[in-house]
FIPARO-779318 format. One record per residue (C-alpha): residue number from 1; residue in three letters; x, y, z. Coordinates in steps of 0.25 Angstrom, whole numbers. Example, Ala and Ser with C-alpha at 12.3 -4.5 7.8 and 13.67 -1.06 7.14 Angstrom:
# residues 2
<r><num>1</num><residu>ALA</residu><X>49</X><Y>-18</Y><Z>31</Z></r>
<r><num>2</num><residu>SER</residu><X>55</X><Y>-4</Y><Z>29</Z></r>
//
This chain:
# residues 199
<r><num>1</num><residu>MET</residu><X>0</X><Y>0</Y><Z>0</Z></r>
<r><num>2</num><residu>ARG</residu><X>11</X><Y>9</Y><Z>4</Z></r>
<r><num>3</num><residu>ARG</residu><X>18</X><Y>7</Y><Z>-10</Z></r>
<r><num>4</num><residu>ASN</residu><X>5</X><Y>10</Y><Z>-17</Z></r>
<r><num>5</num><residu>VAL</residu><X>4</X><Y>24</Y><Z>-10</Z></r>
<r><num>6</num><residu>SER</residu><X>19</X><Y>27</Y><Z>-13</Z></r>
<r><num>7</num><residu>ASN</residu><X>16</X><Y>24</Y><Z>-28</Z></r>
<r><num>8</num><residu>ALA</residu><X>4</X><Y>33</Y><Z>-28</Z></r>
<r><num>9</num><residu>ALA</residu><X>12</X><Y>44</Y><Z>-21</Z></r>
<r><num>10</num><residu>ARG</residu><X>23</X><Y>43</Y><Z>-31</Z></r>
<r><num>11</num><residu>GLY</residu><X>13</X><Y>43</Y><Z>-43</Z></r>
<r><num>12</num><residu>GLY</residu><X>7</X><Y>56</Y><Z>-37</Z></r>
<r><num>13</num><residu>SER</residu><X>20</X><Y>62</Y><Z>-35</Z></r>
<r><num>14</num><residu>LEU</residu><X>24</X><Y>59</Y><Z>-50</Z></r>
<r><num>15</num><residu>ALA</residu><X>11</X><Y>65</Y><Z>-55</Z></r>
<r><num>16</num><residu>GLY</residu><X>13</X><Y>78</Y><Z>-46</Z></r>
<r><num>17</num><residu>LEU</residu><X>27</X><Y>79</Y><Z>-52</Z></r>
<r><num>18</num><residu>VAL</residu><X>22</X><Y>78</Y><Z>-66</Z></r>
<r><num>19</num><residu>VAL</residu><X>11</X><Y>89</Y><Z>-64</Z></r>
<r><num>20</num><residu>ALA</residu><X>21</X><Y>98</Y><Z>-57</Z></r>
<r><num>21</num><residu>LEU</residu><X>31</X><Y>97</Y><Z>-69</Z></r>
<r><num>22</num><residu>ALA</residu><X>19</X><Y>99</Y><Z>-79</Z></r>
<r><num>23</num><residu>VAL</residu><X>15</X><Y>112</Y><Z>-71</Z></r>
<r><num>24</num><residu>PHE</residu><X>30</X><Y>116</Y><Z>-70</Z></r>
<r><num>25</num><residu>ALA</residu><X>32</X><Y>114</Y><Z>-85</Z></r>
<r><num>26</num><residu>LEU</residu><X>19</X><Y>122</Y><Z>-88</Z></r>
<r><num>27</num><residu>LEU</residu><X>23</X><Y>134</Y><Z>-79</Z></r>
<r><num>28</num><residu>ALA</residu><X>37</X><Y>134</Y><Z>-86</Z></r>
<r><num>29</num><residu>ALA</residu><X>31</X><Y>134</Y><Z>-100</Z></r>
<r><num>30</num><residu>ALA</residu><X>22</X><Y>146</Y><Z>-96</Z></r>
<r><num>31</num><residu>ALA</residu><X>34</X><Y>154</Y><Z>-90</Z></r>
<r><num>32</num><residu>ALA</residu><X>42</X><Y>151</Y><Z>-102</Z></r>
<r><num>33</num><residu>ALA</residu><X>31</X><Y>156</Y><Z>-111</Z></r>
<r><num>34</num><residu>ARG</residu><X>30</X><Y>169</Y><Z>-103</Z></r>
<r><num>35</num><residu>LEU</residu><X>45</X><Y>171</Y><Z>-103</Z></r>
<r><num>36</num><residu>ALA</residu><X>47</X><Y>168</Y><Z>-118</Z></r>
<r><num>37</num><residu>PRO</residu><X>45</X><Y>182</Y><Z>-123</Z></r>
<r><num>38</num><residu>ALA</residu><X>54</X><Y>188</Y><Z>-112</Z></r>
<r><num>39</num><residu>ALA</residu><X>65</X><Y>178</Y><Z>-116</Z></r>
<r><num>40</num><residu>ARG</residu><X>64</X><Y>181</Y><Z>-130</Z></r>
<r><num>41</num><residu>GLY</residu><X>64</X><Y>196</Y><Z>-127</Z></r>
<r><num>42</num><residu>PRO</residu><X>79</X><Y>198</Y><Z>-125</Z></r>
<r><num>43</num><residu>ALA</residu><X>81</X><Y>193</Y><Z>-140</Z></r>
<r><num>44</num><residu>ALA</residu><X>74</X><Y>205</Y><Z>-145</Z></r>
<r><num>45</num><residu>LEU</residu><X>82</X><Y>214</Y><Z>-137</Z></r>
<r><num>46</num><residu>ALA</residu><X>95</X><Y>207</Y><Z>-140</Z></r>
<r><num>47</num><residu>ALA</residu><X>92</X><Y>207</Y><Z>-155</Z></r>
<r><num>48</num><residu>ALA</residu><X>89</X><Y>222</Y><Z>-154</Z></r>
<r><num>49</num><residu>ARG</residu><X>102</X><Y>225</Y><Z>-147</Z></r>
<r><num>50</num><residu>ASP</residu><X>109</X><Y>217</Y><Z>-157</Z></r>
<r><num>51</num><residu>LEU</residu><X>103</X><Y>225</Y><Z>-169</Z></r>
<r><num>52</num><residu>ALA</residu><X>107</X><Y>238</Y><Z>-162</Z></r>
<r><num>53</num><residu>ALA</residu><X>121</X><Y>233</Y><Z>-160</Z></r>
<r><num>54</num><residu>ARG</residu><X>122</X><Y>229</Y><Z>-175</Z></r>
<r><num>55</num><residu>TRP</residu><X>118</X><Y>243</Y><Z>-179</Z></r>
<r><num>56</num><residu>ARG</residu><X>128</X><Y>249</Y><Z>-170</Z></r>
<r><num>57</num><residu>SER</residu><X>139</X><Y>240</Y><Z>-175</Z></r>
<r><num>58</num><residu>LEU</residu><X>135</X><Y>244</Y><Z>-190</Z></r>
<r><num>59</num><residu>ALA</residu><X>136</X><Y>259</Y><Z>-186</Z></r>
<r><num>60</num><residu>ARG</residu><X>150</X><Y>256</Y><Z>-180</Z></r>
<r><num>61</num><residu>ALA</residu><X>154</X><Y>249</Y><Z>-193</Z></r>
<r><num>62</num><residu>ALA</residu><X>148</X><Y>260</Y><Z>-202</Z></r>
<r><num>63</num><residu>ARG</residu><X>156</X><Y>271</Y><Z>-194</Z></r>
<r><num>64</num><residu>ALA</residu><X>169</X><Y>263</Y><Z>-195</Z></r>
<r><num>65</num><residu>ASP</residu><X>169</X><Y>261</Y><Z>-210</Z></r>
<r><num>66</num><residu>GLY</residu><X>159</X><Y>272</Y><Z>-215</Z></r>
<r><num>67</num><residu>ARG</residu><X>150</X><Y>262</Y><Z>-221</Z></r>
<r><num>68</num><residu>ASP</residu><X>135</X><Y>262</Y><Z>-218</Z></r>
<r><num>69</num><residu>ARG</residu><X>129</X><Y>249</Y><Z>-212</Z></r>
<r><num>70</num><residu>ALA</residu><X>115</X><Y>244</Y><Z>-211</Z></r>
<r><num>71</num><residu>ILE</residu><X>106</X><Y>233</Y><Z>-206</Z></r>
<r><num>72</num><residu>VAL</residu><X>97</X><Y>229</Y><Z>-218</Z></r>
<r><num>73</num><residu>PHE</residu><X>83</X><Y>223</Y><Z>-216</Z></r>
<r><num>74</num><residu>PRO</residu><X>75</X><Y>215</Y><Z>-226</Z></r>
<r><num>75</num><residu>LEU</residu><X>66</X><Y>224</Y><Z>-235</Z></r>
<r><num>76</num><residu>SER</residu><X>55</X><Y>213</Y><Z>-235</Z></r>
<r><num>77</num><residu>GLY</residu><X>53</X><Y>200</Y><Z>-229</Z></r>
<r><num>78</num><residu>GLY</residu><X>55</X><Y>203</Y><Z>-214</Z></r>
<r><num>79</num><residu>ASP</residu><X>65</X><Y>210</Y><Z>-206</Z></r>
<r><num>80</num><residu>GLU</residu><X>76</X><Y>200</Y><Z>-206</Z></r>
<r><num>81</num><residu>PRO</residu><X>87</X><Y>196</Y><Z>-210</Z></r>
<r><num>82</num><residu>LEU</residu><X>95</X><Y>209</Y><Z>-208</Z></r>
<r><num>83</num><residu>VAL</residu><X>108</X><Y>212</Y><Z>-215</Z></r>
<r><num>84</num><residu>GLU</residu><X>120</X><Y>221</Y><Z>-211</Z></r>
<r><num>85</num><residu>ALA</residu><X>126</X><Y>229</Y><Z>-222</Z></r>
<r><num>86</num><residu>ALA</residu><X>137</X><Y>239</Y><Z>-225</Z></r>
<r><num>87</num><residu>ASP</residu><X>138</X><Y>250</Y><Z>-236</Z></r>
<r><num>88</num><residu>GLY</residu><X>148</X><Y>246</Y><Z>-247</Z></r>
<r><num>89</num><residu>ASP</residu><X>147</X><Y>258</Y><Z>-256</Z></r>
<r><num>90</num><residu>GLY</residu><X>145</X><Y>270</Y><Z>-248</Z></r>
<r><num>91</num><residu>ASP</residu><X>131</X><Y>273</Y><Z>-251</Z></r>
<r><num>92</num><residu>GLY</residu><X>125</X><Y>266</Y><Z>-239</Z></r>
<r><num>93</num><residu>VAL</residu><X>119</X><Y>252</Y><Z>-237</Z></r>
<r><num>94</num><residu>GLY</residu><X>109</X><Y>248</Y><Z>-248</Z></r>
<r><num>95</num><residu>ARG</residu><X>101</X><Y>236</Y><Z>-251</Z></r>
<r><num>96</num><residu>ASP</residu><X>106</X><Y>236</Y><Z>-265</Z></r>
<r><num>97</num><residu>ASP</residu><X>120</X><Y>237</Y><Z>-261</Z></r>
<r><num>98</num><residu>ILE</residu><X>118</X><Y>226</Y><Z>-251</Z></r>
<r><num>99</num><residu>ALA</residu><X>112</X><Y>217</Y><Z>-262</Z></r>
<r><num>100</num><residu>ARG</residu><X>124</X><Y>220</Y><Z>-272</Z></r>
<r><num>101</num><residu>GLY</residu><X>134</X><Y>218</Y><Z>-261</Z></r>
<r><num>102</num><residu>VAL</residu><X>139</X><Y>232</Y><Z>-261</Z></r>
<r><num>103</num><residu>ASP</residu><X>135</X><Y>234</Y><Z>-246</Z></r>
<r><num>104</num><residu>ALA</residu><X>140</X><Y>223</Y><Z>-238</Z></r>
<r><num>105</num><residu>ALA</residu><X>129</X><Y>215</Y><Z>-230</Z></r>
<r><num>106</num><residu>GLY</residu><X>131</X><Y>205</Y><Z>-220</Z></r>
<r><num>107</num><residu>PRO</residu><X>123</X><Y>192</Y><Z>-218</Z></r>
<r><num>108</num><residu>PRO</residu><X>108</X><Y>193</Y><Z>-215</Z></r>
<r><num>109</num><residu>PHE</residu><X>104</X><Y>190</Y><Z>-201</Z></r>
<r><num>110</num><residu>THR</residu><X>92</X><Y>189</Y><Z>-192</Z></r>
<r><num>111</num><residu>ILE</residu><X>90</X><Y>194</Y><Z>-178</Z></r>
<r><num>112</num><residu>ALA</residu><X>87</X><Y>180</Y><Z>-173</Z></r>
<r><num>113</num><residu>ARG</residu><X>101</X><Y>175</Y><Z>-178</Z></r>
<r><num>114</num><residu>ASP</residu><X>107</X><Y>182</Y><Z>-166</Z></r>
<r><num>115</num><residu>HIS</residu><X>94</X><Y>183</Y><Z>-157</Z></r>
<r><num>116</num><residu>PRO</residu><X>85</X><Y>171</Y><Z>-158</Z></r>
<r><num>117</num><residu>GLY</residu><X>71</X><Y>174</Y><Z>-157</Z></r>
<r><num>118</num><residu>ALA</residu><X>72</X><Y>189</Y><Z>-161</Z></r>
<r><num>119</num><residu>ARG</residu><X>69</X><Y>195</Y><Z>-174</Z></r>
<r><num>120</num><residu>ILE</residu><X>66</X><Y>208</Y><Z>-180</Z></r>
<r><num>121</num><residu>GLY</residu><X>51</X><Y>211</Y><Z>-178</Z></r>
<r><num>122</num><residu>LYS</residu><X>41</X><Y>217</Y><Z>-169</Z></r>
<r><num>123</num><residu>PRO</residu><X>27</X><Y>212</Y><Z>-164</Z></r>
<r><num>124</num><residu>ARG</residu><X>15</X><Y>215</Y><Z>-173</Z></r>
<r><num>125</num><residu>ARG</residu><X>8</X><Y>224</Y><Z>-163</Z></r>
<r><num>126</num><residu>ARG</residu><X>8</X><Y>239</Y><Z>-161</Z></r>
<r><num>127</num><residu>LEU</residu><X>20</X><Y>243</Y><Z>-153</Z></r>
<r><num>128</num><residu>PRO</residu><X>24</X><Y>257</Y><Z>-147</Z></r>
<r><num>129</num><residu>ALA</residu><X>34</X><Y>264</Y><Z>-156</Z></r>
<r><num>130</num><residu>VAL</residu><X>49</X><Y>263</Y><Z>-152</Z></r>
<r><num>131</num><residu>PRO</residu><X>55</X><Y>275</Y><Z>-145</Z></r>
<r><num>132</num><residu>PRO</residu><X>57</X><Y>286</Y><Z>-149</Z></r>
<r><num>133</num><residu>SER</residu><X>45</X><Y>284</Y><Z>-159</Z></r>
<r><num>134</num><residu>THR</residu><X>31</X><Y>285</Y><Z>-154</Z></r>
<r><num>135</num><residu>GLY</residu><X>18</X><Y>278</Y><Z>-158</Z></r>
<r><num>136</num><residu>PHE</residu><X>17</X><Y>264</Y><Z>-162</Z></r>
<r><num>137</num><residu>ILE</residu><X>23</X><Y>253</Y><Z>-171</Z></r>
<r><num>138</num><residu>GLU</residu><X>12</X><Y>246</Y><Z>-178</Z></r>
<r><num>139</num><residu>PRO</residu><X>11</X><Y>231</Y><Z>-180</Z></r>
<r><num>140</num><residu>ASP</residu><X>15</X><Y>231</Y><Z>-195</Z></r>
<r><num>141</num><residu>ASP</residu><X>26</X><Y>241</Y><Z>-193</Z></r>
<r><num>142</num><residu>PRO</residu><X>40</X><Y>235</Y><Z>-197</Z></r>
<r><num>143</num><residu>ALA</residu><X>50</X><Y>229</Y><Z>-187</Z></r>
<r><num>144</num><residu>VAL</residu><X>61</X><Y>236</Y><Z>-195</Z></r>
<r><num>145</num><residu>ARG</residu><X>60</X><Y>251</Y><Z>-197</Z></r>
<r><num>146</num><residu>PHE</residu><X>72</X><Y>256</Y><Z>-205</Z></r>
<r><num>147</num><residu>GLY</residu><X>64</X><Y>262</Y><Z>-217</Z></r>
<r><num>148</num><residu>PRO</residu><X>61</X><Y>256</Y><Z>-230</Z></r>
<r><num>149</num><residu>SER</residu><X>76</X><Y>252</Y><Z>-232</Z></r>
<r><num>150</num><residu>ARG</residu><X>76</X><Y>243</Y><Z>-220</Z></r>
<r><num>151</num><residu>MET</residu><X>90</X><Y>246</Y><Z>-217</Z></r>
<r><num>152</num><residu>ALA</residu><X>96</X><Y>251</Y><Z>-204</Z></r>
<r><num>153</num><residu>VAL</residu><X>109</X><Y>259</Y><Z>-209</Z></r>
<r><num>154</num><residu>VAL</residu><X>120</X><Y>265</Y><Z>-200</Z></r>
<r><num>155</num><residu>THR</residu><X>130</X><Y>275</Y><Z>-207</Z></r>
<r><num>156</num><residu>ALA</residu><X>144</X><Y>278</Y><Z>-205</Z></r>
<r><num>157</num><residu>GLU</residu><X>139</X><Y>291</Y><Z>-200</Z></r>
<r><num>158</num><residu>GLY</residu><X>132</X><Y>285</Y><Z>-188</Z></r>
<r><num>159</num><residu>HIS</residu><X>118</X><Y>286</Y><Z>-194</Z></r>
<r><num>160</num><residu>ALA</residu><X>108</X><Y>275</Y><Z>-195</Z></r>
<r><num>161</num><residu>THR</residu><X>94</X><Y>272</Y><Z>-201</Z></r>
<r><num>162</num><residu>PRO</residu><X>84</X><Y>275</Y><Z>-190</Z></r>
<r><num>163</num><residu>GLY</residu><X>74</X><Y>264</Y><Z>-188</Z></r>
<r><num>164</num><residu>SER</residu><X>70</X><Y>253</Y><Z>-179</Z></r>
<r><num>165</num><residu>LEU</residu><X>68</X><Y>238</Y><Z>-179</Z></r>
<r><num>166</num><residu>PHE</residu><X>61</X><Y>228</Y><Z>-169</Z></r>
<r><num>167</num><residu>VAL</residu><X>66</X><Y>215</Y><Z>-164</Z></r>
<r><num>168</num><residu>THR</residu><X>57</X><Y>205</Y><Z>-158</Z></r>
<r><num>169</num><residu>SER</residu><X>58</X><Y>192</Y><Z>-150</Z></r>
<r><num>170</num><residu>GLY</residu><X>47</X><Y>185</Y><Z>-144</Z></r>
<r><num>171</num><residu>GLY</residu><X>38</X><Y>195</Y><Z>-137</Z></r>
<r><num>172</num><residu>SER</residu><X>49</X><Y>206</Y><Z>-137</Z></r>
<r><num>173</num><residu>VAL</residu><X>52</X><Y>217</Y><Z>-146</Z></r>
<r><num>174</num><residu>CYS</residu><X>64</X><Y>227</Y><Z>-147</Z></r>
<r><num>175</num><residu>ALA</residu><X>66</X><Y>239</Y><Z>-156</Z></r>
<r><num>176</num><residu>VAL</residu><X>80</X><Y>244</Y><Z>-161</Z></r>
<r><num>177</num><residu>VAL</residu><X>79</X><Y>259</Y><Z>-165</Z></r>
<r><num>178</num><residu>ILE</residu><X>89</X><Y>266</Y><Z>-173</Z></r>
<r><num>179</num><residu>HIS</residu><X>90</X><Y>281</Y><Z>-172</Z></r>
<r><num>180</num><residu>GLY</residu><X>97</X><Y>285</Y><Z>-185</Z></r>
<r><num>181</num><residu>ALA</residu><X>105</X><Y>298</Y><Z>-182</Z></r>
<r><num>182</num><residu>ALA</residu><X>115</X><Y>292</Y><Z>-172</Z></r>
<r><num>183</num><residu>LEU</residu><X>112</X><Y>277</Y><Z>-173</Z></r>
<r><num>184</num><residu>ARG</residu><X>105</X><Y>277</Y><Z>-160</Z></r>
<r><num>185</num><residu>ILE</residu><X>100</X><Y>263</Y><Z>-158</Z></r>
<r><num>186</num><residu>ARG</residu><X>89</X><Y>260</Y><Z>-147</Z></r>
<r><num>187</num><residu>ILE</residu><X>83</X><Y>247</Y><Z>-143</Z></r>
<r><num>188</num><residu>TYR</residu><X>69</X><Y>246</Y><Z>-137</Z></r>
<r><num>189</num><residu>CYS</residu><X>61</X><Y>234</Y><Z>-132</Z></r>
<r><num>190</num><residu>LEU</residu><X>46</X><Y>233</Y><Z>-130</Z></r>
<r><num>191</num><residu>SER</residu><X>43</X><Y>231</Y><Z>-116</Z></r>
<r><num>192</num><residu>ALA</residu><X>32</X><Y>222</Y><Z>-110</Z></r>
<r><num>193</num><residu>GLY</residu><X>23</X><Y>234</Y><Z>-108</Z></r>
<r><num>194</num><residu>GLY</residu><X>24</X><Y>239</Y><Z>-123</Z></r>
<r><num>195</num><residu>ALA</residu><X>35</X><Y>250</Y><Z>-121</Z></r>
<r><num>196</num><residu>TRP</residu><X>48</X><Y>251</Y><Z>-128</Z></r>
<r><num>197</num><residu>ARG</residu><X>60</X><Y>250</Y><Z>-119</Z></r>
<r><num>198</num><residu>ARG</residu><X>74</X><Y>255</Y><Z>-122</Z></r>
<r><num>199</num><residu>ARG</residu><X>84</X><Y>243</Y><Z>-121</Z></r>
//
Protein backbone atom coordinates (compact mmCIF):
# COMPACT_ATOMS: atom_id res chain seq x y z
CA MET A 1 0.00 0.00 0.00
CA ARG A 2 2.81 2.36 0.90
CA ARG A 3 4.40 1.64 -2.49
CA ASN A 4 1.22 2.61 -4.38
CA VAL A 5 1.00 5.90 -2.48
CA SER A 6 4.65 6.63 -3.29
CA ASN A 7 4.08 5.99 -7.02
CA ALA A 8 1.03 8.23 -7.00
CA ALA A 9 2.96 10.98 -5.26
CA ARG A 10 5.77 10.69 -7.79
CA GLY A 11 3.23 10.84 -10.64
CA GLY A 12 1.67 13.94 -9.16
CA SER A 13 5.08 15.59 -8.76
CA LEU A 14 5.98 14.87 -12.39
CA ALA A 15 2.68 16.27 -13.64
CA GLY A 16 3.19 19.40 -11.55
CA LEU A 17 6.70 19.84 -12.93
CA VAL A 18 5.45 19.53 -16.53
CA VAL A 19 2.74 22.15 -15.88
CA ALA A 20 5.25 24.49 -14.22
CA LEU A 21 7.67 24.16 -17.15
CA ALA A 22 4.87 24.83 -19.64
CA VAL A 23 3.82 27.97 -17.76
CA PHE A 24 7.44 29.14 -17.59
CA ALA A 25 7.88 28.60 -21.35
CA LEU A 26 4.73 30.61 -22.10
CA LEU A 27 5.87 33.47 -19.85
CA ALA A 28 9.33 33.46 -21.45
CA ALA A 29 7.84 33.56 -24.96
CA ALA A 30 5.57 36.46 -24.01
CA ALA A 31 8.48 38.38 -22.50
CA ALA A 32 10.60 37.77 -25.62
CA ALA A 33 7.79 39.07 -27.83
CA ARG A 34 7.51 42.24 -25.74
CA LEU A 35 11.26 42.81 -25.76
CA ALA A 36 11.82 42.02 -29.46
CA PRO A 37 11.30 45.59 -30.74
CA ALA A 38 13.60 46.96 -28.05
CA ALA A 39 16.23 44.39 -28.90
CA ARG A 40 16.03 45.32 -32.57
CA GLY A 41 15.97 49.04 -31.86
CA PRO A 42 19.73 49.46 -31.36
CA ALA A 43 20.31 48.12 -34.89
CA ALA A 44 18.50 51.16 -36.36
CA LEU A 45 20.55 53.57 -34.24
CA ALA A 46 23.81 51.75 -35.03
CA ALA A 47 23.01 51.83 -38.76
CA ALA A 48 22.18 55.56 -38.59
CA ARG A 49 25.46 56.26 -36.80
CA ASP A 50 27.34 54.20 -39.37
CA LEU A 51 25.83 56.21 -42.23
CA ALA A 52 26.74 59.47 -40.49
CA ALA A 53 30.29 58.20 -40.05
CA ARG A 54 30.43 57.32 -43.77
CA TRP A 55 29.51 60.86 -44.76
CA ARG A 56 32.11 62.32 -42.43
CA SER A 57 34.73 59.96 -43.85
CA LEU A 58 33.78 60.96 -47.41
CA ALA A 59 34.05 64.63 -46.42
CA ARG A 60 37.58 64.09 -45.08
CA ALA A 61 38.57 62.30 -48.29
CA ALA A 62 37.08 65.10 -50.41
CA ARG A 63 39.02 67.75 -48.51
CA ALA A 64 42.21 65.71 -48.76
CA ASP A 65 42.28 65.29 -52.54
CA GLY A 66 39.85 67.94 -53.81
CA ARG A 67 37.44 65.41 -55.33
CA ASP A 68 33.70 65.45 -54.56
CA ARG A 69 32.30 62.30 -53.01
CA ALA A 70 28.75 60.96 -52.82
CA ILE A 71 26.53 58.23 -51.49
CA VAL A 72 24.29 57.25 -54.40
CA PHE A 73 20.82 55.74 -53.92
CA PRO A 74 18.82 53.84 -56.54
CA LEU A 75 16.57 55.98 -58.72
CA SER A 76 13.87 53.33 -58.66
CA GLY A 77 13.14 49.91 -57.26
CA GLY A 78 13.68 50.71 -53.58
CA ASP A 79 16.21 52.59 -51.49
CA GLU A 80 19.03 50.04 -51.48
CA PRO A 81 21.70 49.02 -52.39
CA LEU A 82 23.84 52.12 -51.91
CA VAL A 83 27.09 53.02 -53.66
CA GLU A 84 29.92 55.33 -52.64
CA ALA A 85 31.38 57.27 -55.56
CA ALA A 86 34.17 59.81 -56.22
CA ASP A 87 34.39 62.45 -58.95
CA GLY A 88 36.88 61.48 -61.64
CA ASP A 89 36.88 64.43 -64.05
CA GLY A 90 36.34 67.54 -61.97
CA ASP A 91 32.69 68.15 -62.81
CA GLY A 92 31.14 66.57 -59.71
CA VAL A 93 29.73 63.09 -59.18
CA GLY A 94 27.27 62.09 -61.89
CA ARG A 95 25.31 58.95 -62.68
CA ASP A 96 26.40 59.03 -66.33
CA ASP A 97 30.05 59.29 -65.29
CA ILE A 98 29.59 56.42 -62.83
CA ALA A 99 28.03 54.29 -65.58
CA ARG A 100 30.97 55.05 -67.90
CA GLY A 101 33.56 54.40 -65.21
CA VAL A 102 34.76 58.02 -65.18
CA ASP A 103 33.64 58.52 -61.59
CA ALA A 104 34.99 55.73 -59.42
CA ALA A 105 32.32 53.76 -57.57
CA GLY A 106 32.74 51.17 -54.88
CA PRO A 107 30.77 47.93 -54.62
CA PRO A 108 27.05 48.23 -53.81
CA PHE A 109 26.11 47.59 -50.19
CA THR A 110 23.02 47.37 -48.04
CA ILE A 111 22.46 48.54 -44.47
CA ALA A 112 21.69 44.98 -43.35
CA ARG A 113 25.15 43.85 -44.45
CA ASP A 114 26.68 45.47 -41.38
CA HIS A 115 23.55 45.82 -39.24
CA PRO A 116 21.34 42.72 -39.54
CA GLY A 117 17.67 43.54 -39.18
CA ALA A 118 18.08 47.20 -40.15
CA ARG A 119 17.18 48.76 -43.49
CA ILE A 120 16.49 52.12 -45.06
CA GLY A 121 12.80 52.78 -44.59
CA LYS A 122 10.14 54.15 -42.27
CA PRO A 123 6.76 53.10 -40.92
CA ARG A 124 3.82 53.64 -43.22
CA ARG A 125 2.04 55.95 -40.83
CA ARG A 126 1.98 59.69 -40.21
CA LEU A 127 5.04 60.85 -38.29
CA PRO A 128 5.99 64.23 -36.84
CA ALA A 129 8.53 66.09 -38.97
CA VAL A 130 12.14 65.66 -37.92
CA PRO A 131 13.66 68.77 -36.27
CA PRO A 132 14.20 71.51 -37.22
CA SER A 133 11.27 70.99 -39.63
CA THR A 134 7.69 71.29 -38.45
CA GLY A 135 4.52 69.60 -39.56
CA PHE A 136 4.22 65.95 -40.48
CA ILE A 137 5.74 63.23 -42.65
CA GLU A 138 2.99 61.44 -44.53
CA PRO A 139 2.85 57.64 -44.97
CA ASP A 140 3.74 57.83 -48.68
CA ASP A 141 6.60 60.31 -48.28
CA PRO A 142 9.95 58.79 -49.34
CA ALA A 143 12.42 57.35 -46.85
CA VAL A 144 15.33 58.92 -48.78
CA ARG A 145 14.99 62.69 -49.16
CA PHE A 146 17.89 64.03 -51.21
CA GLY A 147 15.99 65.52 -54.13
CA PRO A 148 15.37 63.99 -57.55
CA SER A 149 19.05 63.10 -58.04
CA ARG A 150 18.94 60.83 -54.95
CA MET A 151 22.62 61.51 -54.36
CA ALA A 152 24.06 62.85 -51.09
CA VAL A 153 27.17 64.74 -52.21
CA VAL A 154 29.98 66.19 -50.10
CA THR A 155 32.39 68.63 -51.74
CA ALA A 156 36.03 69.50 -51.26
CA GLU A 157 34.88 72.87 -49.87
CA GLY A 158 32.97 71.15 -47.05
CA HIS A 159 29.46 71.60 -48.43
CA ALA A 160 26.90 68.82 -48.68
CA THR A 161 23.57 68.05 -50.27
CA PRO A 162 20.98 68.84 -47.57
CA GLY A 163 18.51 66.07 -46.91
CA SER A 164 17.59 63.17 -44.70
CA LEU A 165 16.89 59.49 -44.67
CA PHE A 166 15.19 57.06 -42.33
CA VAL A 167 16.50 53.78 -40.98
CA THR A 168 14.21 51.25 -39.39
CA SER A 169 14.62 48.03 -37.45
CA GLY A 170 11.65 46.20 -36.01
CA GLY A 171 9.49 48.81 -34.34
CA SER A 172 12.23 51.47 -34.16
CA VAL A 173 13.02 54.26 -36.59
CA CYS A 174 15.87 56.77 -36.69
CA ALA A 175 16.59 59.68 -39.03
CA VAL A 176 19.92 60.96 -40.33
CA VAL A 177 19.62 64.66 -41.16
CA ILE A 178 22.30 66.54 -43.14
CA HIS A 179 22.47 70.33 -43.07
CA GLY A 180 24.33 71.30 -46.21
CA ALA A 181 26.33 74.46 -45.53
CA ALA A 182 28.81 73.04 -43.05
CA LEU A 183 28.06 69.32 -43.25
CA ARG A 184 26.33 69.22 -39.89
CA ILE A 185 24.92 65.75 -39.38
CA ARG A 186 22.27 65.03 -36.76
CA ILE A 187 20.69 61.74 -35.73
CA TYR A 188 17.21 61.52 -34.22
CA CYS A 189 15.27 58.46 -33.09
CA LEU A 190 11.53 58.25 -32.53
CA SER A 191 10.67 57.69 -28.87
CA ALA A 192 7.88 55.45 -27.62
CA GLY A 193 5.87 58.61 -26.99
CA GLY A 194 6.10 59.63 -30.65
CA ALA A 195 8.65 62.47 -30.34
CA TRP A 196 12.03 62.69 -32.06
CA ARG A 197 14.99 62.55 -29.65
CA ARG A 198 18.51 63.63 -30.57
CA ARG A 199 20.99 60.75 -30.32
